[in-house]
C-alpha positions as CSV (number, residue, x, y, z in Angstrom):
1,M,174.8,-65.3,-96.2
2,P,173.2,-67.5,-93.5
3,K,170.8,-70.2,-94.4
4,P,167.4,-70.8,-92.5
5,L,168.8,-73.7,-90.4
6,D,172.4,-72.7,-90.0
7,G,173.5,-73.8,-86.5
8,I,170.9,-76.6,-86.3
9,R,172.3,-80.2,-86.0
10,V,170.2,-83.2,-86.9
11,F,170.8,-86.8,-85.6
12,D,169.5,-88.8,-88.6
13,L,168.6,-92.4,-87.6
14,T,166.5,-93.1,-90.6
15,V,166.0,-95.8,-93.3
16,A,164.5,-96.2,-96.7
17,A,162.7,-93.1,-98.1
18,V,160.4,-91.5,-95.5
19,G,163.0,-90.4,-92.9
20,P,166.0,-89.8,-95.2
21,W,164.0,-87.5,-97.6
22,A,162.9,-85.4,-94.6
23,T,166.4,-84.9,-93.3
24,K,167.7,-84.3,-96.8
25,L,165.3,-81.3,-96.9
26,L,166.5,-80.1,-93.6
27,G,170.1,-80.3,-94.8
28,A,169.2,-78.3,-97.9
29,M,168.0,-75.5,-95.5
30,G,171.5,-75.5,-93.9
31,A,171.2,-78.0,-91.0
32,D,174.2,-80.2,-90.3
33,V,172.6,-83.6,-90.8
34,I,174.6,-86.5,-89.3
35,K,173.3,-89.7,-90.9
36,V,173.9,-92.6,-88.5
37,E,173.9,-96.1,-90.0
38,A,174.8,-99.6,-88.8
39,P,178.0,-101.0,-90.3
40,G,177.4,-101.5,-94.0
41,G,174.8,-98.8,-94.3
42,D,171.0,-98.6,-94.8
43,H,170.2,-102.0,-96.2
44,L,166.6,-101.1,-97.0
45,S,167.8,-98.3,-99.3
46,H,170.7,-100.2,-100.8
47,A,168.4,-103.0,-101.9
48,V,166.4,-100.9,-104.3
49,P,167.5,-100.7,-108.0
50,P,168.6,-99.1,-110.2
51,R,172.2,-98.5,-109.1
52,I,175.1,-96.2,-109.9
53,N,178.6,-97.7,-109.2
54,G,176.9,-100.3,-107.0
55,D,174.8,-97.9,-104.9
56,S,171.1,-97.5,-105.1
57,V,169.7,-94.4,-106.7
58,L,167.3,-94.2,-103.8
59,Y,170.1,-94.2,-101.3
60,I,172.1,-91.6,-103.3
61,S,169.1,-89.2,-103.9
62,A,167.7,-89.4,-100.3
63,N,171.0,-88.7,-98.7
64,H,172.3,-85.4,-100.2
65,N,173.3,-82.7,-97.8
66,K,174.4,-85.1,-95.1
67,R,177.5,-86.4,-93.4
68,M,177.6,-90.2,-93.1
69,I,178.8,-92.1,-90.0
70,E,178.6,-95.7,-88.8
71,L,177.8,-96.8,-85.3
72,D,176.8,-100.3,-84.2
73,L,174.1,-99.3,-81.7
74,K,173.7,-102.9,-80.5
75,H,177.1,-102.4,-78.7
76,E,177.2,-100.3,-75.5
77,A,180.3,-98.3,-76.5
78,D,178.7,-97.1,-79.8
79,R,175.5,-96.3,-78.0
80,A,177.4,-94.1,-75.6
81,I,179.0,-92.3,-78.6
82,A,175.6,-91.9,-80.1
83,L,174.2,-90.3,-76.9
84,R,177.2,-87.9,-76.8
85,I,176.4,-86.8,-80.4
86,V,172.7,-86.4,-79.4
87,E,173.7,-84.0,-76.6
88,K,175.0,-81.7,-79.3
89,C,172.0,-82.1,-81.6
90,D,168.8,-80.1,-82.0
91,V,166.7,-82.7,-83.8
92,F,166.5,-86.5,-83.7
93,V,164.6,-88.2,-86.6
94,N,163.8,-91.9,-86.7
95,N,161.4,-93.9,-88.9
96,M,162.2,-97.5,-87.9
97,R,159.4,-99.9,-87.0
98,P,157.8,-98.9,-83.6
99,G,159.9,-100.3,-80.7
100,A,163.1,-100.6,-82.7
101,V,164.7,-97.4,-81.6
102,E,163.8,-98.1,-78.0
103,R,165.5,-101.5,-78.2
104,L,168.6,-99.7,-79.5
105,G,168.7,-97.6,-76.3
106,L,167.7,-94.3,-78.0
107,G,164.1,-94.0,-77.0
108,Y,162.6,-90.5,-76.3
109,D,163.0,-90.8,-72.5
110,V,166.7,-91.6,-72.8
111,V,167.4,-89.0,-75.4
112,A,165.4,-86.2,-73.7
113,R,167.3,-87.0,-70.4
114,V,170.6,-86.1,-72.0
115,N,169.1,-83.3,-74.2
116,P,165.9,-81.8,-72.9
117,R,165.8,-79.3,-75.9
118,V,165.8,-82.0,-78.5
119,I,163.1,-82.2,-81.2
120,Y,162.5,-85.9,-81.3
121,V,160.6,-87.3,-84.3
122,L,159.1,-90.8,-84.5
123,A,157.7,-91.6,-87.9
124,S,155.8,-94.9,-88.5
125,A,153.4,-96.4,-91.0
126,Y,150.2,-96.7,-88.9
127,G,150.9,-95.1,-85.6
128,R,152.3,-96.2,-82.3
129,T,149.1,-97.4,-80.7
130,G,146.3,-99.6,-82.0
131,P,146.2,-103.2,-83.4
132,M,148.6,-102.4,-86.3
133,A,151.1,-100.4,-84.3
134,A,153.9,-103.0,-84.6
135,E,153.5,-103.6,-88.3
136,A,156.0,-102.3,-90.8
137,G,154.5,-100.4,-93.8
138,V,155.8,-99.4,-97.2
139,D,154.2,-97.2,-99.8
140,P,152.1,-99.8,-101.5
141,T,150.7,-101.4,-98.4
142,V,149.7,-98.0,-97.0
143,Q,148.2,-97.1,-100.3
144,A,146.0,-100.2,-100.1
145,F,145.1,-99.7,-96.4
146,C,144.3,-96.0,-96.7
147,G,141.7,-96.4,-99.5
148,W,143.9,-94.9,-102.2
149,C,143.6,-98.0,-104.3
150,S,139.8,-97.7,-104.4
151,I,139.8,-94.4,-106.1
152,T,142.8,-94.7,-108.4
153,G,142.6,-96.2,-111.9
154,P,140.7,-96.0,-115.2
155,K,137.1,-94.8,-115.1
156,G,134.7,-97.6,-114.6
157,G,137.5,-100.0,-113.8
158,R,138.7,-101.6,-110.6
159,G,140.9,-99.6,-108.2
160,E,144.6,-100.0,-108.7
161,M,148.0,-99.2,-107.2
162,F,149.6,-95.8,-108.0
163,R,152.9,-97.1,-109.3
164,H,155.0,-94.1,-108.2
165,L,155.8,-95.9,-105.0
166,A,157.4,-92.9,-103.3
167,H,154.4,-90.6,-103.4
168,I,153.1,-91.4,-99.9
169,D,156.7,-91.9,-98.6
170,L,157.8,-88.4,-99.7
171,T,154.5,-86.7,-98.6
172,T,155.2,-88.1,-95.2
173,A,158.8,-86.9,-95.4
174,T,157.6,-83.3,-96.2
175,T,155.2,-83.5,-93.2
176,I,158.2,-84.4,-91.0
177,T,160.1,-81.5,-92.3
178,Q,157.1,-79.1,-91.6
179,A,156.8,-80.6,-88.1
180,V,160.5,-80.1,-87.3
181,L,160.3,-76.4,-88.4
182,E,157.2,-75.8,-86.3
183,A,158.8,-77.5,-83.2
184,L,162.0,-75.5,-83.6
185,F,159.9,-72.3,-83.7
186,A,158.0,-73.4,-80.6
187,R,161.3,-74.1,-78.9
188,E,162.3,-70.5,-79.5
189,R,159.3,-69.4,-77.4
190,T,159.3,-72.1,-74.7
191,G,162.9,-73.2,-74.5
192,A,161.8,-76.9,-74.4
193,G,162.1,-79.7,-76.9
194,Q,159.3,-82.2,-77.5
195,R,158.4,-85.5,-79.1
196,I,156.5,-85.6,-82.4
197,E,154.7,-88.6,-83.8
198,I,153.9,-88.8,-87.6
199,E,152.2,-91.6,-89.5
200,M,152.3,-92.4,-93.2
201,L,148.6,-93.3,-92.9
202,T,147.7,-89.7,-91.8
203,A,149.8,-88.2,-94.6
204,A,148.1,-90.5,-97.1
205,M,144.6,-89.5,-95.9
206,A,145.5,-85.9,-96.1
207,L,146.3,-86.4,-99.9
208,Q,142.8,-87.7,-100.3
209,T,141.0,-84.9,-98.5
210,T,138.6,-84.0,-101.4
211,R,137.7,-87.6,-102.1
212,L,137.1,-88.2,-98.4
213,A,134.9,-85.1,-98.3
214,E,132.8,-86.6,-101.1
215,F,132.3,-89.8,-99.1
216,F,131.5,-88.0,-95.8
217,A,129.1,-85.7,-97.6
218,T,127.2,-88.4,-99.6
219,G,127.9,-91.7,-97.9
220,V,128.7,-93.0,-101.4
221,Q,132.1,-94.6,-102.1
222,P,134.0,-92.5,-104.8
223,R,135.0,-94.6,-107.8
224,P,138.1,-94.4,-110.0
225,M,137.7,-91.7,-112.7
226,G,140.9,-91.9,-114.7
227,S,142.4,-88.4,-115.1
228,A,139.0,-86.7,-114.4
229,S,138.2,-84.4,-111.5
230,A,135.2,-85.5,-109.5
231,T,134.1,-81.9,-108.8
232,T,134.7,-79.9,-112.0
233,A,134.1,-80.5,-115.7
234,P,135.7,-80.6,-118.2
235,H,138.8,-81.3,-116.2
236,E,140.9,-84.2,-117.4
237,A,143.4,-85.2,-120.1
238,F,142.2,-85.5,-123.7
239,E,143.8,-87.5,-126.5
240,C,144.6,-85.4,-129.6
241,Q,145.1,-86.1,-133.3
242,D,148.8,-86.9,-132.9
243,K,148.2,-89.3,-130.0
244,R,149.5,-86.8,-127.5
245,F,147.4,-85.8,-124.5
246,V,146.4,-82.3,-123.3
247,A,145.3,-81.8,-119.7
248,V,142.5,-79.2,-119.4
249,G,141.0,-77.8,-116.2
250,V,137.9,-75.7,-116.5
251,E,137.4,-74.8,-112.8
252,Q,135.3,-71.6,-113.0
253,D,132.2,-70.8,-114.9
254,E,133.7,-67.8,-116.5
255,Q,136.3,-70.1,-118.1
256,W,133.5,-72.1,-119.8
257,P,132.7,-69.7,-122.7
258,R,136.5,-69.2,-123.3
259,F,137.0,-72.9,-123.4
260,C,134.1,-73.3,-126.0
261,R,135.6,-70.7,-128.2
262,A,139.0,-72.3,-128.0
263,M,137.5,-75.6,-129.0
264,K,135.6,-74.0,-131.9
265,L,132.4,-75.2,-130.3
266,P,130.6,-71.8,-129.6
267,E,127.2,-73.5,-129.6
268,L,128.0,-75.2,-126.3
269,I,128.0,-71.8,-124.6
270,R,124.2,-71.7,-125.0
271,D,123.6,-75.4,-124.3
272,Q,121.7,-75.4,-121.0
273,R,123.0,-78.9,-120.2
274,F,126.4,-77.3,-119.6
275,A,125.5,-73.8,-118.3
276,T,127.1,-74.2,-114.9
277,N,129.8,-76.4,-113.4
278,P,127.3,-78.6,-111.4
279,L,125.4,-79.2,-114.6
280,R,128.6,-80.0,-116.5
281,V,129.5,-82.5,-113.8
282,K,126.0,-84.0,-114.0
283,N,126.1,-84.2,-117.7
284,R,129.7,-85.2,-118.0
285,R,129.1,-88.2,-120.2
286,A,127.2,-86.1,-122.8
287,L,129.9,-83.4,-122.7
288,L,132.7,-85.9,-123.3
289,E,130.9,-87.5,-126.3
290,I,131.2,-84.0,-127.9
291,L,134.8,-83.1,-126.7
292,K,136.7,-86.3,-127.3
293,P,136.2,-86.4,-131.1
294,Q,136.8,-82.7,-131.3
295,F,140.2,-83.0,-129.6
296,K,141.2,-85.7,-132.1
297,T,140.7,-83.3,-135.1
298,K,143.9,-81.3,-134.3
299,P,147.3,-82.1,-132.7
300,A,148.0,-81.3,-129.1
301,A,150.1,-78.2,-129.7
302,W,147.4,-76.7,-131.8
303,W,144.8,-77.0,-129.0
304,M,147.2,-75.8,-126.4
305,L,147.9,-72.6,-128.3
306,R,144.2,-71.9,-128.6
307,L,143.5,-72.7,-125.0
308,T,146.3,-70.6,-123.8
309,K,145.2,-67.7,-125.9
310,E,141.8,-68.0,-124.2
311,Q,143.4,-68.2,-120.8
312,V,142.0,-71.7,-120.1
313,P,144.3,-73.8,-117.9
314,N,146.0,-76.5,-119.9
315,G,149.2,-78.4,-120.3
316,P,150.8,-81.2,-122.1
317,V,151.2,-84.7,-120.6
318,M,155.0,-84.9,-120.5
319,S,157.5,-87.7,-120.5
320,F,160.6,-87.4,-118.3
321,A,162.8,-87.0,-121.4
322,E,160.7,-84.0,-122.4
323,L,160.6,-82.6,-118.9
324,R,164.4,-82.7,-118.5
325,Y,165.0,-80.2,-121.3
326,H,161.8,-78.0,-121.0
327,P,162.8,-74.3,-120.6
328,Q,160.5,-73.8,-117.7
329,V,162.2,-76.6,-115.8
330,R,165.7,-75.5,-116.7
331,E,165.2,-71.8,-116.1
332,N,163.8,-72.5,-112.6
333,D,166.4,-75.1,-111.7
334,H,163.8,-77.7,-111.0
335,I,166.4,-80.2,-112.1
336,V,170.1,-79.4,-111.5
337,E,173.4,-81.1,-112.1
338,L,175.5,-82.2,-109.1
339,D,179.1,-83.3,-109.1
340,T,179.7,-86.2,-106.7
341,P,182.9,-87.9,-105.7
342,H,181.5,-91.4,-106.0
343,W,178.9,-91.4,-108.7
344,G,180.1,-88.8,-111.2
345,R,177.9,-86.0,-112.5
346,L,174.2,-86.6,-111.6
347,L,171.0,-84.9,-112.5
348,V,169.0,-84.4,-109.3
349,D,165.8,-82.7,-108.1
350,G,166.3,-79.0,-107.4
351,L,165.5,-77.1,-104.2
352,P,161.7,-76.7,-103.6
353,W,161.9,-73.2,-102.1
354,R,163.6,-69.8,-102.6
355,F,164.3,-67.5,-99.7
356,S,165.2,-63.9,-100.4
357,R,167.1,-63.3,-97.2
358,T,168.3,-66.7,-96.1
359,P,169.0,-68.6,-99.3
360,V,169.0,-72.4,-99.2
361,G,171.4,-74.8,-100.8
362,P,173.4,-75.5,-102.7
363,I,172.7,-79.2,-102.9
364,R,175.6,-81.2,-101.6
365,P,176.4,-84.9,-102.4
366,G,176.1,-87.3,-99.5
367,G,178.7,-90.0,-99.3
368,K,179.4,-93.7,-98.7
369,P,178.3,-95.3,-95.4
370,G,180.7,-94.2,-92.6
371,E,182.6,-91.9,-94.8
372,H,182.5,-89.0,-92.4
373,T,182.7,-90.9,-89.1
374,A,186.2,-89.7,-88.1
375,E,185.5,-86.2,-89.2
376,V,182.3,-85.8,-87.2
377,L,183.6,-87.4,-84.0
378,A,186.7,-85.3,-84.1
379,E,184.7,-82.1,-84.7
380,L,182.4,-82.9,-81.8
381,G,185.3,-83.8,-79.5
382,I,184.3,-87.4,-79.2
383,G,187.3,-89.7,-78.9
């Protein structure tokens, strides 16, 4: 059965996480992704621990579903080979620092000249114009610049870094994937390729849309709120008797009476301080003074049973070890096992979509740098 991107070939000139993750997703949808690396491979990815059999977990996980070739693009002969490959590709993805790909002789004007139908993606940290255009950016530096660190952290504390360093990287990667799909669809209508520019900064700001809206509406800088939502209450994680946390989200006024019953606090239903969500947000401190000690009277599982029975959104705060074996995760293949020739049997992230007519997957292991060079060149008729 065909996959969504069967017949699409991708020239993958990407490094680290932003670009490689995007092309990994394209590969999962059936595209033939040719990962082009300098001799020795992607040094940015290989430098990141932990490692399996000497290879970075980042490199392994960001390069599933690809064939790996090596070309030294600083040499004219290898640049000529690269352009011959580009002639047979539908998509070109690059996330090097602005100007780097042009210096390697694979700028958009050059690539589009040999392949006018190519979808050419340039991803950068801050954009290709402006005073910071030439600056490299990684997840933490973009977090700091985009305002993220001013709203993340414990309530009443100073802003802090979100320590899952791939959040903005991978959000940018999915934005790249979306853009490629949109451009391929546009090409079906127009017959023409195009150049696409994508910035980590834009992706990071999109993630903060609700907090940015607060600022633009009020002119007041939003502050860190721990796990709490700024716009609804109660909507945060509460510590229970067994030191476990339960995340609760009362987002609609009709959920409020059900929440009060689940918490064995029916008197709150008639408390005018909490009658509507705006009032609960306004009187959040008083509400928390009632709820926090109540949650500590019973273990987390007890509260979750009651909240679920009353149809109040809730969930446990899970560790990775718990998540790995949770039946919801296992039955939906959110984590899957993958046999690899170089790293043994791995647990990896599952496919993020299911298509009824053009199924994606299965996930395929990538390979070592340059492993598929001879195979790819022979297949494309490049001597």
